[in-house]
BAMIVO-921309 format. One line per field, with one value per residue (C-alpha): residue number from 1; x, y, z. Coordinates in nm, 4 decimals, padded with zeros to 6 digits, m for minus. Layout:
nr = NUM, ...
X = X, ...
Y = Y, ...
Z = Z, ...
# end
This chain:
nr = 1, 2, 3, 4, 5, 6, 7, 8, 9, 10, 11, 12, 13, 14, 15, 16, 17, 18, 19, 20, 21, 22, 23, 24, 25, 26, 27, 28, 29, 30, 31, 32, 33, 34, 35, 36, 37, 38, 39, 40, 41, 42, 43, 44, 45, 46, 47, 48, 49, 50, 51, 52, 53, 54, 55, 56, 57, 58, 59, 60, 61, 62, 63, 64, 65, 66, 67, 68, 69, 70, 71, 72, 73, 74, 75, 76, 77, 78, 79, 80, 81, 82, 83, 84, 85, 86, 87, 88, 89, 90, 91, 92, 93, 94, 95, 96, 97, 98, 99, 100, 101, 102, 103, 104, 105, 106, 107, 108, 109, 110, 111, 112, 113, 114, 115, 116, 117, 118, 119, 120, 121, 122, 123, 124, 125, 126, 127, 128, 129, 130, 131, 132, 133, 134, 135, 136, 137, 138, 139, 140, 141, 142, 143, 144, 145, 146, 147, 148, 149, 150, 151, 152, 153, 154, 155, 156, 157, 158, 159, 160, 161, 162, 163, 164, 165, 166, 167, 168, 169, 170, 171, 172, 173, 174, 175, 176, 177, 178, 179, 180, 181, 182, 183, 184, 185, 186, 187, 188, 189, 190, 191, 192, 193, 194, 195, 196, 197, 198, 199, 200, 201, 202, 203, 204, 205, 206, 207, 208, 209, 210, 211, 212, 213, 214, 215, 216, 217, 218, 219, 220, 221, 222, 223, 224, 225, 226, 227, 228, 229, 230, 231, 232, 233, 234, 235, 236, 237, 238, 239, 240, 241, 242, 243, 244, 245, 246, 247, 248, 249, 250, 251, 252, 253, 254, 255, 256, 257, 258, 259, 260, 261, 262, 263, 264, 265, 266, 267, 268, 269, 270, 271, 272, 273, 274, 275, 276, 277, 278, 279, 280, 281, 282, 283, 284, 285, 286, 287, 288, 289, 290, 291, 292, 293, 294, 295, 296, 297, 298, 299, 300, 301, 302, 303, 304, 305, 306, 307, 308, 309, 310, 311, 312, 313, 314, 315, 316, 317, 318, 319, 320, 321, 322, 323, 324, 325, 326, 327, 328, 329, 330, 331, 332, 333, 334, 335, 336, 337, 338, 339, 340, 341, 342, 343, 344, 345, 346, 347, 348, 349, 350, 351, 352, 353, 354, 355, 356, 357, 358, 359, 360, 361, 362, 363, 364, 365, 366, 367, 368, 369, 370, 371, 372, 373, 374, 375, 376, 377, 378, 379, 380, 381, 382, 383, 384, 385, 386, 387, 388, 389, 390, 391, 392, 393, 394, 395, 396, 397, 398, 399, 400, 401, 402, 403, 404, 405, 406, 407, 408, 409, 410, 411, 412, 413, 414, 415, 416, 417, 418, 419, 420, 421, 422, 423, 424, 425, 426, 427, 428, 429, 430, 431, 432, 433, 434, 435, 436, 437, 438, 439, 440, 441, 442, 443, 444, 445, 446, 447, 448, 449, 450, 451, 452, 453, 454, 455, 456, 457, 458, 459, 460, 461, 462, 463, 464, 465, 466, 467, 468, 469, 470, 471, 472, 473, 474, 475, 476, 477, 478, 479, 480, 481, 482, 483, 484, 485, 486, 487, 488, 489, 490, 491, 492, 493, 494, 495, 496, 497, 498, 499, 500, 501, 502, 503, 504, 505, 506, 507, 508, 509, 510, 511, 512, 513, 514, 515, 516, 517, 518, 519, 520, 521, 522, 523, 524, 525, 526, 527, 528, 529, 530, 531, 532, 533, 534, 535, 536, 537, 538, 539, 540, 541, 542, 543
X = m01.5300, m01.2106, m00.8883, m00.6589, m00.3308, m00.0388, 00.2141, 00.5436, 00.8144, 01.0776, 01.4063, 01.6401, 01.7398, 01.6284, 01.3975, 01.2011, 01.0971, 00.7908, 00.7821, 00.4861, 00.4430, 00.0963, 00.1434, 00.3805, 00.1236, 00.1400, 00.4118, 00.4959, 00.8275, 00.9591, 01.0589, 01.4253, 01.3673, 01.1747, 01.4530, 01.7280, 01.5404, 01.4604, 01.8290, 01.9268, 01.6628, 01.7792, 02.1425, 02.0569, 01.8595, 02.0961, 01.8622, 01.9670, 01.7528, 01.7078, 01.4323, 01.2738, 00.9392, 00.8117, 00.4957, 00.5361, 00.2374, 00.0013, m00.2816, m00.2886, m00.6562, m00.5705, m00.5262, m00.3938, m00.0552, 00.1881, 00.4807, 00.2461, 00.0937, 00.4407, 00.5516, 00.2511, 00.3243, 00.6982, 00.6886, 00.6011, 00.9019, 01.1516, 01.0393, 01.1834, 01.1424, 01.0536, 00.8742, 01.0037, 00.7463, 00.7697, 00.4264, 00.1138, m00.0548, 00.2199, 00.0724, m00.2847, m00.5210, m00.8150, m00.8893, m01.0104, m00.7219, m00.4769, m00.6185, m00.6025, m00.2433, m00.1329, m00.2946, m00.1034, 00.2255, 00.1694, 00.0984, 00.4336, 00.6107, 00.6833, 00.6507, 00.5842, 00.8065, 00.7612, 01.0353, 00.8403, 00.5898, 00.6927, 00.4863, 00.4505, 00.6143, 00.2903, 00.0948, m00.2494, m00.1373, 00.0368, m00.2769, m00.4875, m00.2440, m00.2043, m00.5816, m00.5998, m00.3346, m00.5151, m00.8467, m00.6870, m00.5311, m00.8688, m01.0291, m00.7553, m00.8372, m01.2082, m01.1423, m00.8716, m01.0972, m01.3729, m01.1314, m00.9771, m01.3168, m01.4421, m01.1393, m01.1628, m01.5341, m01.4474, m01.1791, m01.4244, m01.6944, m01.4395, m01.2689, m00.9393, m00.6528, m00.7415, m00.4181, m00.5200, m00.2599, m00.3838, m00.1651, m00.1719, m00.2392, m00.0447, m00.1881, m00.0903, m00.2721, m00.5517, m00.5257, m00.7112, m00.5627, m00.3502, m00.2501, 00.0966, 00.2736, 00.5109, 00.2516, m00.0643, 00.0750, 00.1070, m00.2664, m00.3527, m00.1317, m00.3008, m00.6484, m00.5501, m00.3847, m00.6789, m00.9290, m00.7192, m00.7558, m00.4280, m00.4904, m00.4533, m00.1756, 00.0225, m00.0195, 00.0939, 00.3983, 00.4881, 00.4649, 00.6733, 00.9327, 00.9687, 01.0313, 00.7186, 00.5830, 00.2418, 00.1761, 00.2802, 00.6112, 00.5100, 00.4913, 00.1590, m00.0872, m00.4105, m00.6074, m00.4235, m00.4679, m00.8391, m00.8730, m00.7071, m00.9323, m01.2479, m01.1482, m01.3909, m01.1424, m00.9916, m01.3144, m01.3259, m01.5281, m01.4069, m01.4800, m01.4443, m01.6814, m02.0354, m01.9119, m01.9239, m01.8615, m01.8570, m01.5804, m01.4058, m01.0883, m00.8979, m00.9940, m00.7260, m00.9339, m01.2036, m01.5549, m01.5853, m01.2635, m01.3597, m01.7041, m01.5500, m01.3112, m01.5946, m01.7958, m01.4981, m01.4243, m01.7861, m01.7802, m01.4614, m01.5715, m01.9363, m01.9755, m02.2809, m02.3837, m02.6652, m02.9159, m02.8502, m02.8759, m03.2070, m03.3378, m03.2210, m03.1814, m03.3052, m03.0821, m02.7749, m02.8507, m02.8867, m02.5890, m02.3163, m02.0553, m01.6885, m01.4561, m01.1519, m00.9318, m00.9671, m00.6272, m00.4423, m00.6022, m00.4974, m00.6212, m00.3613, m00.4546, m00.4211, m00.2668, m00.5606, m00.6776, m00.9992, m01.2763, m01.6011, m01.9204, m02.2786, m02.5588, m02.9093, m02.9957, m03.3073, m03.4703, m03.4115, m03.1387, m02.8449, m02.4993, m02.1527, m01.8393, m01.4847, m01.4464, m01.1516, m01.1482, m01.0823, m01.3542, m01.6374, m01.4413, m01.4223, m01.0425, m01.0045, m01.1705, m01.1473, m01.5048, m01.6455, m01.5601, m01.7925, m01.6936, m01.7560, m01.5713, m01.2584, m01.2554, m01.2946, m00.9949, m00.7791, m00.9043, m00.8293, m00.4792, m00.4206, m00.5549, m00.3311, m00.0277, m00.0802, m00.1461, 00.1904, 00.4085, 00.7338, 00.6172, 00.5156, 00.8651, 01.0165, 00.8071, 00.8786, 01.2530, 01.2492, 01.0513, 01.2849, 01.5915, 01.4558, 01.3744, 01.7282, 01.8803, 01.6789, 01.7044, 01.9959, 02.3701, 02.4676, 02.5652, 02.8195, 02.6731, 02.6786, 03.0343, 03.1410, 02.9954, 03.1879, 03.5095, 03.4504, 03.3872, 03.7121, 03.8963, 03.7545, 03.8492, 04.2038, 04.2258, 04.0855, 04.3456, 04.6226, 04.4949, 04.4822, 04.8458, 04.9384, 04.7634, 04.9455, 05.2700, 05.1860, 05.0621, 04.7304, 04.6080, 04.2941, 04.3455, 04.3774, 04.0656, 03.8619, 03.9717, 03.8852, 03.5394, 03.4791, 03.5844, 03.3636, 03.0638, 03.1444, 03.1653, 02.8299, 02.6625, 02.8189, 02.7058, 02.3512, 02.3716, 02.4938, 02.2113, 01.9512, 02.0865, 02.0905, 01.7259, 01.6350, 01.8002, 01.6220, 01.2814, 01.3478, 01.1036, 01.2008, 01.1482, 00.8948, 00.6881, 00.6431, 00.5670, 00.2975, 00.1407, 00.1240, m00.0156, m00.2930, m00.4213, m00.5154, m00.8341, m00.9683, m00.9462, m01.3019, m01.2670, m01.2239, m00.9341, m00.7473, m00.7992, m00.6625, m00.3687, m00.2804, m00.2959, m00.0669, 00.1810, 00.1859, 00.0692, 00.2276, m00.0055, m00.2850, m00.3218, m00.6590, m00.6911, m00.9931, m00.8897, m00.6568, m00.5289, m00.1573, m00.0315, 00.3052, 00.4297, 00.6235, 00.8356, 00.9304, 01.0024, 00.8025, 00.4443, 00.1509, m00.0829, m00.4339, m00.6457, m01.0167, m01.1115, m00.8727, m01.0032, m01.3650, m01.2969, m01.1254, m01.4210, m01.6724, m01.4842, m01.4446, m01.8179, m01.8978, m01.6695, m01.8165, m02.1679, m02.0682, m01.9329, m02.2490, m02.4795, m02.2878, m02.1406, m02.3362, m02.2704, m01.9007, m01.6492, m01.3534, m01.1069, m01.3291, m01.4084, m01.0391, m00.9711, m01.2405, m01.1287, m00.7720, m00.8915, m01.0463, m00.8198, m00.5812, m00.3611, m00.1447, m00.2115, m00.1227, m00.3766, m00.3152, m00.6428, m00.6659, m00.5839
Y = m02.2060, m02.2511, m02.1691, m01.9038, m02.0324, m01.9989, m01.7403, m01.9003, m01.6402, m01.6945, m01.8127, m01.5342, m01.1745, m01.0364, m00.7363, m00.5402, m00.1760, 00.0148, 00.3947, 00.6153, 00.9906, 01.1354, 01.4846, 01.7793, 01.9802, 01.7549, 01.7610, 01.3949, 01.2190, 01.2250, 00.9114, 00.9948, 01.0447, 00.7180, 00.5373, 00.6779, 00.5768, 00.2312, 00.1683, 00.2824, 00.0516, m00.2424, m00.1886, m00.1602, m00.4852, m00.6841, m00.6959, m00.7169, m00.5000, m00.6861, m00.4834, m00.1392, m00.0103, 00.3472, 00.5249, 00.9002, 01.1363, 00.8396, 00.8383, 00.5565, 00.4997, 00.3850, 00.0121, 00.0476, 00.1928, 00.0294, m00.0316, m00.1453, m00.4044, m00.5091, m00.5631, m00.7870, m00.9806, m01.0289, m01.1008, m01.4686, m01.5063, m01.3063, m01.4648, m01.1894, m01.2195, m00.8519, m00.5617, m00.2289, 00.0544, 00.4108, 00.3907, 00.1746, 00.4202, 00.3771, 00.0370, 00.1628, 00.4151, 00.1949, m00.0557, m00.3343, m00.2951, m00.2981, m00.6239, m00.7896, m00.6745, m00.7966, m01.1353, m01.1607, m01.0712, m01.3141, m01.5971, m01.5174, m01.5461, m01.1729, m00.9790, m00.6035, m00.3791, m00.0041, 00.2577, 00.5487, 00.3539, 00.1137, m00.2028, m00.4343, m00.7761, m00.9427, m01.0548, m00.9664, m00.6183, m00.5673, m00.6532, m00.4216, m00.1302, m00.1822, m00.1800, 00.1430, 00.3089, 00.1970, 00.3273, 00.6648, 00.6699, 00.6035, 00.8731, 01.1128, 01.0298, 01.0984, 01.4308, 01.5274, 01.4388, 01.6622, 01.9537, 01.8994, 01.8587, 02.1781, 02.3669, 02.2166, 02.3017, 02.6622, 02.6515, 02.5026, 02.7609, 03.0329, 02.8537, 02.8377, 02.5946, 02.2628, 02.0710, 01.9169, 01.9687, 02.0050, 02.0351, 02.3953, 02.5482, 02.6382, 02.6952, 02.8208, 02.7674, 03.0194, 03.1551, 03.0906, 02.8812, 03.0640, 02.9687, 02.8128, 02.9785, 02.6801, 02.4013, 02.5725, 02.5688, 02.1882, 02.1633, 02.3867, 02.1800, 01.8550, 01.9953, 02.1356, 01.8126, 01.5967, 01.8337, 01.8186, 01.4403, 01.3231, 00.9874, 00.9793, 00.7204, 00.9472, 01.2451, 01.0302, 00.9088, 01.2661, 01.3927, 01.1090, 01.1355, 01.5068, 01.4200, 01.6017, 01.4551, 01.4481, 01.6466, 01.3360, 01.3160, 01.0078, 00.9359, 01.0144, 00.7321, 00.7085, 00.7336, 01.0408, 01.2097, 01.1250, 01.2854, 01.6060, 01.6181, 01.5899, 01.8143, 02.1074, 02.3031, 02.4128, 02.5979, 02.7634, 02.5202, 02.4692, 02.1147, 01.9710, 01.6977, 01.8301, 02.1828, 02.2885, 02.6596, 02.8171, 03.0736, 02.9494, 02.8711, 03.0818, 02.9498, 02.7902, 02.6306, 02.8103, 02.6670, 02.5932, 02.3905, 02.2030, 02.1145, 01.9973, 01.7694, 01.6220, 01.5482, 01.3836, 01.1735, 01.0575, 00.9732, 00.7707, 00.5830, 00.5118, 00.5959, 00.7561, 01.0958, 01.3270, 01.1800, 00.8248, 00.9247, 01.0967, 00.7919, 00.5194, 00.6759, 00.3663, 00.1193, 00.3334, 00.3732, m00.0007, m00.1088, 00.1551, 00.0471, 00.0668, 00.1167, m00.0382, m00.0149, 00.3632, 00.4619, 00.2106, 00.2055, 00.4166, 00.4187, 00.2369, 00.4327, 00.7932, 00.7695, 00.9381, 00.7994, 00.5960, 00.6482, 00.4867, 00.5616, 00.4348, 00.4649, 00.3446, 00.1216, 00.1607, m00.1075, 00.1068, m00.1138, 00.0372, m00.0565, 00.0188, 00.0951, 00.2239, 00.5144, 00.6962, 01.0626, 01.1661, 00.9492, 01.1776, 01.4736, 01.2914, 01.2857, 00.9068, 00.6073, 00.3900, 00.2868, 00.2353, m00.1065, m00.3138, m00.2786, m00.6412, m00.7714, m00.5642, m00.6301, m01.0050, m01.0011, m00.8174, m01.0281, m01.3452, m01.2162, m01.1243, m01.4612, m01.6449, m01.4483, m01.4816, m01.8558, m01.8978, m02.0284, m01.9405, m01.5830, m01.5440, m01.6525, m01.4033, m01.1146, m01.2182, m01.2323, m00.8811, m00.7462, m00.9219, m00.7880, m00.4340, m00.4917, m00.6145, m00.3184, m00.0839, m00.2693, m00.5105, m00.4527, m00.8189, m00.8366, m00.5527, m00.3666, m00.6791, m00.7539, m00.3988, m00.4416, m00.7678, m00.5950, m00.3166, m00.5736, m00.7515, m00.4174, m00.3418, m00.6934, m00.6339, m00.3067, m00.4738, m00.7523, m00.4925, m00.3237, m00.6630, m00.7242, m00.3808, m00.4598, m00.7943, m00.6022, m00.3824, m00.0780, 00.0198, 00.3710, 00.5866, 00.6445, 00.2708, 00.1942, 00.4669, 00.3504, m00.0106, 00.0943, 00.2909, m00.0042, m00.2503, m00.0181, 00.0251, m00.3522, m00.4081, m00.1531, m00.3164, m00.6630, m00.5299, m00.3737, m00.7032, m00.9010, m00.6530, m00.6637, m01.0452, m01.0451, m00.7944, m01.0095, m01.3149, m01.1615, m00.9825, m01.0309, m01.3437, m01.4395, m01.7048, m01.4386, m01.2487, m01.5705, m01.6617, m01.3177, m01.3533, m01.7051, m01.5667, m01.3479, m01.6451, m01.7353, m01.3785, m01.2803, m01.1449, m00.9155, m00.5504, m00.4955, m00.7939, m00.6696, m00.3280, m00.4853, m00.7083, m00.4145, m00.2177, m00.5064, m00.6374, m00.3744, m00.0543, 00.0385, m00.1246, m00.0176, m00.0830, m00.1376, m00.2300, m00.5946, m00.6542, m00.5568, m00.4906, m00.4939, m00.3601, m00.4878, m00.3566, m00.6715, m00.7204, m00.5239, m00.7782, m00.6855, m00.9257, m00.9177, m01.0632, m01.0622, m01.0202, m01.2967, m01.5458, m01.4671, m01.4941, m01.8334, m01.9537, m01.8477, m02.0085, m02.3406, m02.3327, m02.2805, m02.5690, m02.8030, m02.6915, m02.7505, m03.0994, m03.1772, m03.0552, m03.2511, m03.5797, m03.5516, m03.8463, m04.0776, m04.0096, m04.2504, m04.1268, m04.1224, m03.9099, m03.6694, m03.6101, m03.5635, m03.2970, m03.1252, m03.1124, m02.9308, m02.6393, m02.6111, m02.3146, m02.4318, m02.6557, m02.9703, m03.2925, m03.5660, m03.9380, m04.0184, m04.3857, m04.3855
Z = 03.1978, 02.9945, 03.1753, 03.0272, 02.8917, 03.1315, 03.0157, 02.9128, 02.8554, 02.5859, 02.7345, 02.6168, 02.6922, 02.3556, 02.3476, 02.0921, 02.1347, 02.0205, 02.0138, 01.9263, 01.9084, 01.8466, 01.7126, 01.6858, 01.8819, 02.1883, 02.4506, 02.4720, 02.4860, 02.1295, 01.9404, 02.0049, 02.3786, 02.4019, 02.2136, 02.4382, 02.7531, 02.6131, 02.5387, 02.8892, 03.0370, 02.8247, 02.9212, 03.2909, 03.2814, 03.0600, 02.7599, 02.3950, 02.1637, 01.8338, 01.6637, 01.6961, 01.5654, 01.5628, 01.4431, 01.4139, 01.4410, 01.4821, 01.7367, 01.9909, 01.9120, 01.5603, 01.5172, 01.1600, 01.2635, 01.0148, 01.2522, 01.5306, 01.2956, 01.1731, 01.5339, 01.6080, 01.2879, 01.3544, 01.7281, 01.6732, 01.4434, 01.6480, 01.9803, 02.2081, 02.5847, 02.6281, 02.4633, 02.5953, 02.6024, 02.7293, 02.8981, 02.8811, 02.6425, 02.3789, 02.2909, 02.2528, 02.4054, 02.3176, 02.5945, 02.3651, 02.1166, 02.4077, 02.5444, 02.2009, 02.1426, 02.4869, 02.4268, 02.0978, 02.2700, 02.5581, 02.3136, 02.1511, 02.4897, 02.5125, 02.8400, 02.8319, 03.0434, 03.0902, 03.1111, 03.2648, 03.4750, 03.7484, 03.7828, 04.0859, 04.0748, 04.1880, 03.8783, 04.0188, 04.1272, 03.7944, 03.5932, 03.8105, 03.7752, 03.3990, 03.3623, 03.5624, 03.3446, 03.0278, 03.1597, 03.2345, 02.8864, 02.7258, 02.9434, 02.8271, 02.4629, 02.5116, 02.6855, 02.4384, 02.1448, 02.2830, 02.3182, 01.9752, 01.8076, 01.9711, 01.8404, 01.4927, 01.4695, 01.5465, 01.2762, 01.0266, 01.1005, 01.0293, 00.7353, 00.9237, 00.8690, 01.0347, 00.9872, 00.6539, 00.3795, 00.0217, m00.2879, m00.4079, m00.0662, 00.2452, 00.5890, 00.9324, 01.2640, 01.3302, 00.9746, 00.6493, 00.3722, 00.1151, m00.2379, m00.2503, m00.5425, m00.5700, m00.6042, m00.7365, m01.0958, m01.0656, m00.9861, m01.2829, m01.5120, m01.3987, m01.4706, m01.8112, m01.9231, m01.8221, m01.9858, m02.3044, m02.3134, m02.1612, m01.9809, m01.6037, m01.6283, m01.8607, m01.6250, m01.3310, m01.5263, m01.6285, m01.2684, m01.1281, m01.4075, m01.3299, m00.9641, m00.8422, m00.5171, m00.3512, m00.0318, 00.1650, m00.0208, m00.2196, m00.5919, m00.7563, m00.8282, m01.0266, m00.7009, m00.5716, m00.9103, m00.9144, m00.5698, m00.6938, m00.9999, m00.7877, m00.4940, m00.4714, m00.2619, m00.5931, m00.6828, m00.3403, m00.1249, 00.2317, 00.3533, 00.7016, 00.8151, 00.7850, 00.7159, 00.3495, 00.3031, m00.0474, m00.1022, 00.2124, 00.0141, m00.2392, m00.5839, m00.8036, m01.0837, m01.2846, m01.2468, m01.6196, m01.6253, m01.3069, m01.4483, m01.7767, m01.5867, m01.3749, m01.6881, m01.8549, m01.5444, m01.5260, m01.8960, m01.8637, m01.5540, m01.6214, m01.9890, m02.1452, m02.2644, m02.1600, m02.4068, m02.2891, m01.9235, m01.9876, m02.1765, m01.9336, m01.5867, m01.4022, m01.5862, m01.5438, m01.1756, m01.1252, m01.3323, m01.3415, m01.5913, m01.5084, m01.8034, m01.6379, m01.9490, m01.9860, m01.8481, m02.0664, m02.4128, m02.7095, m03.0679, m03.2760, m03.5898, m03.4694, m03.1209, m02.9475, m02.6132, m02.6030, m02.3503, m02.2404, m02.4301, m02.4228, m02.6757, m02.7547, m03.0524, m03.2699, m03.0563, m02.7477, m02.6008, m02.4195, m02.5536, m02.4173, m02.6183, m02.6100, m02.8520, m03.0074, m02.9070, m03.2686, m03.4241, m03.3123, m03.4484, m03.7856, m03.7652, m03.7381, m03.9058, m03.5941, m03.5119, m03.1649, m03.0266, m02.8114, m02.4455, m02.3463, m02.6530, m02.5890, m02.2156, m02.2755, m02.5098, m02.2554, m01.9644, m02.1613, m02.2330, m01.8666, m01.7526, m01.9982, m01.8822, m01.5075, m01.5429, m01.7139, m01.4303, m01.6082, m01.6636, m01.3000, m01.2003, m01.4486, m01.3127, m00.9538, m01.0265, m01.1731, m00.8770, m00.6360, m00.8167, m00.7866, m00.4180, m00.3529, m00.5357, m00.3145, 00.0165, 00.0124, 00.0103, m00.0211, 00.3443, 00.3199, 00.6171, 00.8358, 00.7256, 00.8141, 01.1649, 01.2083, 01.0960, 01.3502, 01.6262, 01.5353, 01.5473, 01.8946, 02.0131, 01.8920, 02.0866, 02.3995, 02.3688, 02.3476, 02.6660, 02.8417, 02.7414, 02.8783, 03.2076, 03.2294, 03.1762, 03.4753, 03.2850, 03.4439, 03.5244, 03.5012, 03.1280, 03.0602, 03.2668, 03.0927, 02.7478, 02.8313, 02.9515, 02.6285, 02.4115, 02.6013, 02.5578, 02.1870, 02.1444, 02.3168, 02.0885, 01.7822, 01.8943, 01.9411, 01.5953, 01.4474, 01.6110, 01.4879, 01.1297, 01.1322, 01.2439, 00.9709, 00.7047, 00.8398, 00.7678, 00.4391, 00.1522, m00.0377, m00.3998, m00.2990, m00.1164, m00.4435, m00.6335, m00.3785, m00.4174, m00.7958, m00.7555, m00.5340, m00.8196, m01.0393, m00.8531, m00.8457, m01.2121, m01.2331, m00.9330, m01.0264, m00.7869, m00.9372, m01.2935, m01.2006, m01.0174, m01.3140, m01.5534, m01.3234, m01.2889, m01.6451, m01.8928, m02.0168, m02.3055, m02.5063, m02.8710, m03.0345, m03.4100, m03.6216, m03.6407, m03.3470, m03.0039, m02.9461, m02.5881, m02.4714, m02.1361, m01.8390, m01.8107, m02.1782, m02.4943, m02.6969, m02.7882, m02.7802, m03.0842, m03.0523, m03.3733, m03.2967, m03.5441, m03.3861, m03.0388, m03.1529, m03.3115, m02.9932, m02.7756, m03.0137, m03.0173, m02.6431, m02.5913, m02.8290, m02.6361, m02.3033, m02.4409, m02.5565, m02.2123, m02.0413, m02.2765, m02.2569, m01.9092, m01.7689, m02.0635, m02.1064, m01.9680, m01.7651, m02.0565, m02.2843, m02.0041, m01.9414, m02.3137, m02.3452, m02.0257, m02.1540, m02.4669, m02.2801, m01.9754, m01.9722, m01.6880, m01.9034, m01.6967, m01.8768, m01.8163, m01.8173, m01.9947, m01.9051, m01.5337
# end
């Protein structure tokens, strides 16, 4: 059996702290109380706190706590000797997760110390007691979960507020949800706009520009908007787990408007109309089409948004298109455009852009500049701390001179004690800020992220991410595509004929390579490869 690695503690007095608070409804030590006690503990044991992490209103059974994960990521870089916790259950109330986290911390040379639980010095006794505490914590979770679930089931059966916050509603414990007069009009506005044909992206932009926030206090996104537009609570359905109770919520959106929005969302996402669905139910079920350009494309001729559409040819084949909203109303001459053709053009353009190394650097620099504007002060905060430390040192020197001159009393001693404490706090603050600066996001981190997108161009998530990063709007004309970008005021124009000719020539060259691959010598192979490669690599043909 393999022997466990011997724990080697980092040779310093640096410490990190982790605080967690589960819920406002529980009587636990708050984040502030845990922080105060951790600082007292550190001071009493001569430790220097260099970094603090806290997860508010986060259950200890959840492994995806953001600050918890950040701590496990940074501990190998910071290399502290100690992690200060309030109790064993602050790390995790899941036994397995706790073991994994402790293994990670031990490998980083970090020992865990507890403020509110004393541990034996003997390693074997310590491990046994820690395990006992963790077992009790897990038992508490199981019991607590049973009690909470029982209470929430009762709430659900009676359509009472269950702690879930939904835009447009307000709730109080042991009472039914009520319509929030402040936010319900926002929900109605979102539904009306979408039903009237306003793209999701435009609605999101309008909400964020107006400074309207989601229930979590964040900016709106396409996903959060999609959730609002499909939430049956707005037509009166109460949902909690397996409980679905009609008329359990006060209704905000009329049924007709809700149904119209669902139909429009289905049309935009998967395409098709009722006739097509009736004619090809099996094919549509097997191969649901995603119209991933829907939120970005606009008819260049009339300005109307374009949506997904499917139809059947005379031969009975199913075809997919993007269609101008005004074309079917006979208000625009823009004809339906083949889905695959348009998506290939846009995908080619995105691929060409993201493979441009200079452009990736440009985008990364702009992102980094924005990040610095939001998160960096150019070292001003650190400089201000150093100035304050120098000022305290000067005052301490003056007191020392007074003592040497024979002036020493209770007032002098008290003032000296206050200044020494102030200096220690400032030094801790300086060390923490230096550590934070050390691990800030760097320009090369953003460049690496953009580089990572190149190899995943055909994945749906990558296509959406590239559209979000690069593209502002896509205007579709009969003969061309015009793209406006987030990073530049210049537009990109791609004629359909030019793109078609490029694809045809490329396929011919690829066919030639495949047919003559065995016969070609090294020089010819490199020449042909250079003709169809998009990465800009220059070959030395005769090496």
